[in-house]
C-alpha positions as a printed Julia matrix, in Angstrom:
159×3 Matrix{Float64}:
  10.1    12.38   -4.63
   9.91   15.84   -6.29
   7.24   18.57   -4.9
   5.06   16.14   -3.81
   3.21   16.35   -0.17
   4.42   14.03    2.15
   1.69   12.75    4.65
   2.08   14.55    8.18
   2.29   11.08    9.76
   5.29    9.65    7.73
   7.61   11.64    9.71
   6.34   11.4    12.89
   5.9     7.82   12.55
   9.8     7.23   11.53
  11.37    8.78   14.03
   9.46    6.91   16.85
  10.24    3.86   14.88
  11.64    0.77   16.88
  12.32   -2.6    15.69
   8.89   -4.69   14.32
   9.19   -7.99   13.72
   8.98   -8.24    9.7
   6.15  -10.99   10.46
   3.9    -8.2    12.21
   4.94   -5.7     9.28
   3.57   -8.37    6.53
   0.26   -9.1     8.85
  -0.19   -5.37    8.87
   0.08   -5.11    5.02
  -2.36   -7.86    5.19
  -4.72   -5.86    7.31
  -3.9    -2.72    5.37
  -5.22   -4.87    1.96
  -8.53   -6.0     3.74
  -9.29   -2.53    5.14
  -8.18   -0.46    1.67
 -10.89   -3.24    0.0
 -13.6    -2.66    2.54
 -13.23    1.3     2.53
 -13.44    0.92   -1.57
 -16.49   -1.49   -1.77
 -18.27    0.36    1.0
 -16.75    4.24    1.2
 -17.16    3.68    4.52
 -14.79    6.47    6.86
 -11.69    5.02    6.9
 -11.26    5.45   10.93
 -14.11    3.53   11.49
 -12.81    0.6     9.52
  -9.37    1.11   11.17
 -11.27    0.76   14.37
 -13.26   -2.38   13.2
  -9.8    -4.05   12.43
  -7.89   -3.12   15.37
 -11.19   -4.66   17.52
 -11.14   -7.84   15.39
  -8.07   -8.96   14.41
  -6.25  -11.34   16.74
  -2.59  -11.75   16.88
   0.59   -9.6    16.49
   0.12   -6.93   13.75
   2.27   -3.7    13.87
  -0.6    -1.66   14.15
   1.45    1.66   14.22
   2.16    0.57   10.33
  -1.53    0.04    9.76
  -2.8     3.13   10.99
  -0.68    5.27    8.97
  -0.6     3.43    5.62
  -4.74    2.69    5.7
  -5.35    6.1     6.99
  -3.1     7.8     4.39
  -4.24    5.75    1.21
  -7.77    7.55    1.19
  -6.45   10.63    1.55
  -3.68   10.5    -0.84
  -6.07    8.43   -3.5
  -6.0    11.43   -6.07
  -2.15   11.26   -6.02
  -1.97    7.42   -6.35
  -4.68    7.53   -9.03
  -2.16   10.16  -10.75
   1.25    8.01  -10.31
  -1.17    4.89  -11.17
  -2.77    6.36  -14.53
   0.36    6.27  -16.82
   1.5     2.74  -15.66
  -1.56    0.79  -16.17
  -3.45   -0.49  -19.3
  -6.94    0.11  -18.16
  -9.23    2.95  -16.72
  -8.47    2.42  -12.81
 -12.6     2.14  -12.57
 -12.06   -1.15  -14.29
  -9.66   -2.84  -12.0
 -10.62   -5.51   -9.88
 -11.02   -4.09   -6.2
  -8.44   -6.53   -5.16
  -6.14   -5.33   -7.53
  -7.07   -1.83   -7.19
  -5.92   -2.1    -3.25
  -3.18   -4.0    -4.13
  -2.19   -1.17   -6.14
  -2.7     1.53   -3.68
  -0.87   -0.14   -1.27
   2.12   -0.61   -3.28
   2.08    2.72   -5.11
   1.54    4.59   -1.3
   4.89    2.45    0.2
   6.65    3.26   -3.1
   6.31    7.05   -3.04
   5.91    7.75    0.86
   7.64    4.71    2.41
  11.36    5.29    0.82
  12.7     3.34    3.82
  10.86    0.13    2.57
  13.31   -1.29   -0.25
  11.16   -1.28   -3.31
  11.92   -4.58   -3.88
  10.2    -5.5    -0.77
   7.28   -3.72   -1.39
   6.31   -5.16   -4.76
   7.1    -8.87   -3.37
   4.91   -8.08   -0.21
   2.35   -6.89   -2.6
   2.96   -9.93   -5.31
   2.82  -12.58   -2.12
  -0.68  -11.01   -1.2
  -1.99  -10.89   -4.69
  -1.05  -14.69   -5.26
  -3.03  -15.26   -1.71
  -6.27  -12.68   -2.49
  -6.15  -11.91   -5.97
  -7.22  -13.76   -9.43
  -5.65  -16.59  -10.84
  -2.78  -14.39  -12.32
  -3.45  -11.31  -10.7
   0.2   -11.26   -9.23
   1.81  -10.9   -12.48
  -0.14   -7.51  -13.32
   0.97   -6.16   -9.98
   4.49   -7.17  -10.12
   4.31   -5.48  -13.65
   2.73   -2.77  -12.61
   4.65   -1.85   -9.51
   8.0    -2.71  -11.29
   7.34    0.39  -13.75
   6.27    2.55  -10.58
   9.43    1.77   -9.1
  11.07    3.03  -12.04
  10.01    6.71  -11.62
   9.1     6.68   -8.14
  12.65    4.95   -6.92
  14.6     5.83   -9.81
  17.79    6.6    -7.5
  17.66    3.53   -5.55
  17.03    1.32   -8.46
  20.28    2.52   -9.94
  22.33    2.08   -6.98
């Protein structure tokens, strides 16, 4: 992660982080996917979308994680696109919205959340693709994120 600009919320989130059950983090990723999809389809203000999901989502969710990741994806979309462009086999605009939302989520986590192991990032996105994506969409998500991990997480992969 060379000279990339880190989102401001990353450092503060990690320093105050308490142990969150994995199921709550998994639910946060699911809600992030849905919120990113909504943002891609409507281009509504991410803060309004975040507020809507907080009000309408039931059950325990890692809302701190949701708040960091979801708001930062639209803010970092140009940088995420730069990471994705060399590893996808088509233009970004031709990606299915669910695939694009998952790739944004996975790319953000690989680039900015090095506290989350790359295998966890890939696995979580693949599992979400199996639920929300096209029939074989999970294979595409797996392949793209694996290629990204080779560059964004080279040190971790070689360990």
